[in-house]
C-alpha positions, 0 to 999 in steps of 0.5 A: 624940485619942490618949485618942480612937483609944485608946477606940476600940482598947478598944471594938473589942478588946472586940468582937472578944472578945465575937464571938469567945466567941459563935462556939463558944456558936453553936455549942454551941448548933447541937449543943444542938438537934442532941442534943435530936432526937435524942434526941426521936426517940428516944423516939419511934415514927417511924410512929403518931408514939406515944411507944415502951415505955420513953418510955411508961412513963416519963411514965404512971407520973408520971401515975398519981402526980399524977392517982391514982383519976382516973387511966384506962390503957387499953389497945387491940388493934386488930383484923384486923389481920394480916388487912389486911396479907396481904390488901392488903400492908404499906403498907396496914398501915403506913398504918392504923397510922398513922392509929391512932396520930393518931386515939389522940394526939387522942383522948387530949389532949396531957397524956396518954401514949399509947404503942404497945407493939409491933405494932398493941398501944397503951396510954395514961394519961390522966385521965379523971372516973369521971362522963365514963370510959364515955363517951370510952371509947365516943368511942375505939371510934367513932374507932377503927372509922372507916376509913381512906383509903389512899393510893391513896384506897381505904379500909379498914375497920378495928375495934380492940379496948378495955380500961380500968382506973382503980385504983379498981376495981383496987386499985392505981396499979402501972402494971403492975397496970393494964395487966394488968388493961386488957389483960384487959378486953381480951380481954372485948370481944374483936371486940365493938365496945365497951370493956371497964371492968377489975374487980378480978377481971381483976387477977388474971388469969395475965401474964408480963411484964405482959401475959395470959398467951398473949397474941402475943408476951407472952414478946418484950415485956421487963419489965413498964411 
């Protein structure tokens, strides 16, 4: 009987030790999960749910290194966005930006890098083979020209300008060079309703911090991506 009681005591002590040890481990797991969520949130723009610039740049460079010449850099500007803000208010403008973020995410897919560079400017890097590139970019333009439904049920007409660049066309896999070329191509097709594919000449357009010289916000955009 004594040996049985001793055995039960040992088992009880071990269970107590395991339970006691599990408490701080559980607390750490909760803390780690909360920390991970905060870090993830810091990488994402809360309005559009797209990556912030630094997180986008990191992922974009990885995709360029992985996919090489089939990777495509796409730059997007919302057209007439200031007019929407001025005429309908900032809440309407925020709804439009959120809609653009959702549309860009859906179009690019989960494996792409999709970022908001600031204001109404966006950038994407994705694997886009040459035989599908033109068709997919035309699809993107159509998606971004679809009216947005506001919170009050009214719709607002929207539009966007799109430029794209590839390593094969530009002669570089450097993200800054590709973004500069795509940005210059975007402005060649500004307000035309068509996506423009960059050539090598677009990469020579004067720039500051990786963006076309003279575009709004260039001086405060930060270091070249």
